[in-house]
N, C-alpha and C positions, 0 to 999 in steps of 0.2 A: 504493500500500500504506500502510495506517495504521500509525503507530508504536505499539508496545506501551506500555500505560499505565505500566508499571514504569520505562520510560526517560524519561517525561515529567516536566516541572517541576510541583511542587506549588504551591499558593497561596503558601505561605511562601517557597519558592524564587523565585517570580516577584516577590514584594514585595522580597525581598533583592536581586535583580538591579536592580529599579527604584530602590530607595533607594541602591544601590551607585553607580549612575551619577549620581544627583542629589547625594548628599552628597560624592562625590569631587570634583566641580567647585565646588559651591555654597558650601561652608563654607570650604575651605582656600585659595581664591584669590579668589573673587568678593566675599568679605567686605570686603577692603581696597579693591577697585575700586568697590563700591557706596558705601562710606564716602567715597571721594574725590569722588564726585558729590553725594551726598545730605547730607554733613556729619553733624551730630548726629542727623539724622533717619534714618540708615541702618537702625536696627532696625525703624522703621515702614515703610521701603521694602520690607523682606522680608515684612512682614505684608500690605501692600497688594499686593505681587507675588503672594502666595499667593491673595488674593481674585481677581485677574485670571486667575491660572492655573486657579482653580476654574471660571470661566466657560468657559475653553478646554477643560478636561478633560471637561466635559459632552458636547461633540461627539465626542470620542474614545471615551468610554464608550458612547455610543449607536451609533457605528460598530462598535465592538468587539463589542457584544452582537449586532449584526445580521450582521456579516461577520468572524468571527475567522479570522485567517490569519497565517502567517509573513511575509506581505507587508505587514501592518500598514497604514501610511499609504499605501503604493503601491496597495493594494487599495481603500482608502477613496476615493482620488482617481479610480481607474478606475471604480468604481461611480458616482461623481458626474459625471465628465466624459467617460467612455468612453475607449477606447484612442486614443492619439495624443500630439501635442506637449504639450498642457496637462498631461496626467497625467504624462508623462515628465519635463517640466521641473520641476514642483513636487515630484515624488518624488525627483528627484536633488538638489533643494535640501535636502530632508529628510535624504537620505543624507549629503550633504556636511556639513551641520550636525552630524550625529552623529559623523562622522570628526573634525571640528573639535573636538568635545567630547573625543574621545579624546586629541587633541594637547594640549588645554588641561590635562587631568588628568595626562597624562604629564609635561609641563613642571612642573606643580605638584609632582609627585613629586620631580623633580630639585631644585627650589628648597628643599623642606623637608628632603630628605636631606642637602643641603649644610650645613644648620643643625646637624646632629649633630656636624660637625667644625669648627663655627664658621667656615665658609668662606662668603664673600659669593657672590652669584649670578653667578659667573664665566660669561661668555657661552658658552664652549664646553662647560662641564661640565654645565649644566642640560639642553641637548638630548641630550647623550651618555647621561645617566642616563634621560631620557625614552625614547630609542630602545631602551635595554636593557629597560625595562619593557614596551614594546610587543612586543618579541621574546618575552618570557616569556608575555605574554598570548596570543600566537599558539600557543605550545606547549600552554597550558592549554585553549584552545578546540578544538584538534585532539583533545584527550583525550575530549571528549564532554559531553553534557548533565549527567550525574550528577556529574561532577567539577566542572563549572562551578557547579552548584547547591550542592554541599557547600562549595566555596570561598566562594561568595557569602554563604551563610548564616552561616558561621563569622565571616567578616570583618564582616558587617553587625552581628552581635551585639556583636563586640569594639568596633567604632567607636562604635556608639550608646551603649554603656555608658561608654566613655571620654569621649565628648563630653558626656554627662550629668554626669559627675564634674567636668569642666572648667567647664561652665556653672553648676552649682549652687555650686561653690566660688568661682567668680569673682563671682557675685552676692552670696554671703555675705560675702566679704572686701572687695569694692570698694564704691564709692559709686554708688548707683543713678543712672543717667545722666539728665541734664536735657536737654530738647528745646527749650529757650528760644532758643538761637542755632542757627538751622537750618543754615547753611552758613558755613564759615570763609571770610572774605573775600568775602561775598556782595555782589552789585551791585544790590540792590533786590528787591522781592517777586517780580517777573516772572522775574528770574534764578534766584531760589531755587526757584520753581515749575518752571521749565524744567529745571534741574539735577535736581530730584527726579524729574520724569517720565522724564527720560533714564536715571536710575539704575534705574528700574523695568525697563528693557530687560534690564539685567544681572541683576536679582533674578529676573526671569522665566526667564532662562537657567539660573539655579540650580535651577529646578523642571522644566525641559524634559525631564529624564531620564525623566519618566513616559511620554513618547511611545514610548520604546524598548520598553515593556511591550507595546505593540500588535503588535510583531513576534514575540511569543511565542505567537501564536494556534495555530500548528501544533506547538508544543512543550510546551503546558501542559495539565493535566488539566481537563476540562470548560470549554473556552475561552469558551463563550457566557455563562458566569457569572463565571468567575475572572479573565478579563482586565480587565473593568470593575471588579470588586472590588479587584483588585491596584492599579489606577490610583488609586482613591479612597484606599485605605489608605496608599499610598506618599506621596501629596501631603499627607495629614494628618500622617503621621509627620515628614516633612521640615519642615512648617510649624512644628511645636512645637520641633524641634531648631534650626532657623535663627533663629527669633525669640528663643528663650531664650539661645542662644549669642551672638547679636548684642548683646543687653542686657548679657551678661557681659563681652564685649570692650569695650563702651562704658563699663562701670563701672570698668575698670582702665587704659584708655589714652585719651589725648586724641586728637582727630581728626588732629592733626599727626603724632602717633606712629603712628597706624594707617596713614596715607597713606605715611609714610616706609618702613614695613615691609609694604606692601600685598601683596607676593607671599608673605609668611609671617606675616600679621598675627596669626593665632591663636597661633602659637608665641611671638610677642612679648608677647601679652596674658597668657600663662600665667606669665611670669617674675615679675611683681609678686606673684602668688598663691603659686607653688610654688618660685620661685627656679630654679636650674639644673636641678634634678630635674624641675620642671614643663616646662622646655624639652624635655628628652629624652622625657618622657611624651607631650607634644603632638606632637612629631615622629613618634614611634612610631604614634600614632593617625592622623596625617596620611598616613603611608606605607601603613598598612592600608587607609585610606579610598580613597586614590588608586589603589592596586593593584586593589582590588575594583572601583572605578569603571571602570578601563580594561578589565578582564576582561569586565565586563557590557556595556560599550559596544561592544567588538569583536564580542561574541556577537550583539547585536541588529543592528548595522550590516551585518555580513556576510550575515545572513539577509535583510535588506531588499534588498541588492544581488543576492543569488541569486534572489529572487522577481522583481525587475525584469528579470533576464535571461530567466527562464522566461516572463514576460509579453511578451517581445520589446520592451520599452521601452528597453532598452540592448542593445548587441551581445552575442551569445552568449558565455558563458564556458565554453569546452570544451577547455582544454589538458589535458595528461597528469596534472597534479596533482589530488589528490583533492578539494580545496576551493578552487577559484580565487577565489571571492568573498572568502573569508577572507584569502587572500594579497594580493589587490589592496587590500582595506580596510586591512590593516596597513601595506603599503607607502605608501599615500597618507597615512596618519596619520604615518608616519615623516618623509615629506617636509615636511609642515606643521609638525611639531615642530622640525625643523631651521631652517625659514625664518622663522617668526614668533615674536614674544615673547608673553608671557601676555596683556598688555592688548589687543593687536591680534587675537589669536586669539579672545578672548572677544567683542570688538566685532563681528567678522565673523560669528561664530557666532550672535549675537543678531539681526543683520540678516537672515541667511538663514532663521533659525527663524521670526521674526515674519512674514516674507513668505509662507513656506509655510503657516503657521498660518492666516492670513487666507484662503488658498485652500481649506483644509479646511472652515472654518466656512461659507464661501460655497457650497461644493459641497453641503454638507448642507442648508442653507437653501433654495437655489435649485432643486436637482435631485432631492432625495430625500424631500420632504415626504409624498409618497404611498406611499412604501415603508418608511419608518422612523417610528415614533411618537416625537415629541419636541416640546418647547416651542419654537417658532420664534423667540421673543423672545431666548432665551439666546444662540444663536450670533450674532445681530445685535449684541447687547451686546458679545460677545467681539471681533467685527470692529471696532467703534468703539474699544474699548480698545487693541487691537493697532495700529490705524492711527495713533491719537494718539501712542502711545509710540514707534512706528517713525519717524514724521516728526520728532518732537522729538529723538530720538537721532541721526538722520541730520544734522539741522541742527547739533547740538552737535559732532559729529565733523567735519563740513565746516569748522567754525571752529577746532577744536583739533588734529585729526589727519586731514587730507584723504585720506591714503593709504588709510584704512579704508573710507570710502564708495566711493572710486574702485576699489579692489580688489574690493569687493563687487559693484559695478555691472559691472565687467568679467567677474567670475565668472558672474554671472547671464546676461549677454549670451552668453558662450561656451556655457553650458549650453543656452540657447534655440537658438542656431545649430546646435550639435551634434545636438540632438533633431530639428530641422527636416530636416537632411540625413539623419539615420538613418531617420526616418519615411518620407521620400521613397524611400529605398532599398528598402523592402519594401511599397510601395504599387503595385498593378497598374494597368494602363491604364484600368480602370473606376473607379479611385479607391478600391478596397477594400484594407484593410490586412490582411496576414497576421500577426495578433497571436499565433497559435499556441495559446495556453493558454485554455481555456474557464473563465472566472472565475465 
């Protein structure tokens, strides 16, 4: 049964959800982490990251125009690779990266909320606040699409206006940043280049929220046009916001100051401009942004998991509760919020996302050239960019925080093993899979 158009998302609502996910994570936590790697070049890292994201977005727009669905990436992968372990593995990587993003934004909410009370990021308080936000997001998502859209639209307008005020005022009052000294304490040109390329992994993560829009195909008006348009508009809006605000932060804080306050760098940058009033204003905007980001991410991730269940790429979700995919998504996000800090959550999310992203581009290029009209050079360029950035980021993390690549590797292996066993469980003696759903 088709949903009534009155209950579906509009283009504005879809863009609001997309920017809600992107801005929630990108500005308020990744700003400091990108600066830690790229040094004085961190505003440029956000600009270059937008360029790389543009090549990636091309594949998702083409897929969305051809196969709009609530399954989003899961359906794209199935169209490219067919039912089975490959589709299931990379779809789950996408799903887990989305849940990681929820945890990232939830912990960011905790870190900024504590600034209202001049409390440092006490280990136990940040995850407690993050878990509370996830619980509220569950209630909002249970309420339905129209409540989600109204919440997303109001919060999107509030945070974009607030961030615009911060950015413009910061540039007006501060000293325009110099890009002469690329990285504080740099160890030569190759080290500078390597750190900058690694920083791109996190700047791209700031834009990855656009992929959640692909999960709105079953919930948006005129999906064959509006999903793709929503992706393009969301990336453009966030590019302007990220670069402008990065310049504003760089104009008012030194790299050392940004790194020291990396979990709440934007609030720190507002103090030289607005004083204590600016701190309160920035924290308010951060709370609005992170709240909307969690609401939107939970919405998209739960729909992706629900579609994977219908496609029989994961075990069926049929308990007595009304929305088991939503419950599982929120519970997984809560566990991650409790276990990992912001830096590690962001790093693992970037690794999972880039790995999945390569699979999407290759699937489009290798398997669907006869079914979808696209320029084959663009996904190939996206694969090259993703591969270089992923390898550079992994090498950096092996040297500085080996737990991140080890945890990521173990996670990927567990997903592959789980998918292999699950696929075997519903493959008959003739080697045919009962995938259930006709896509």
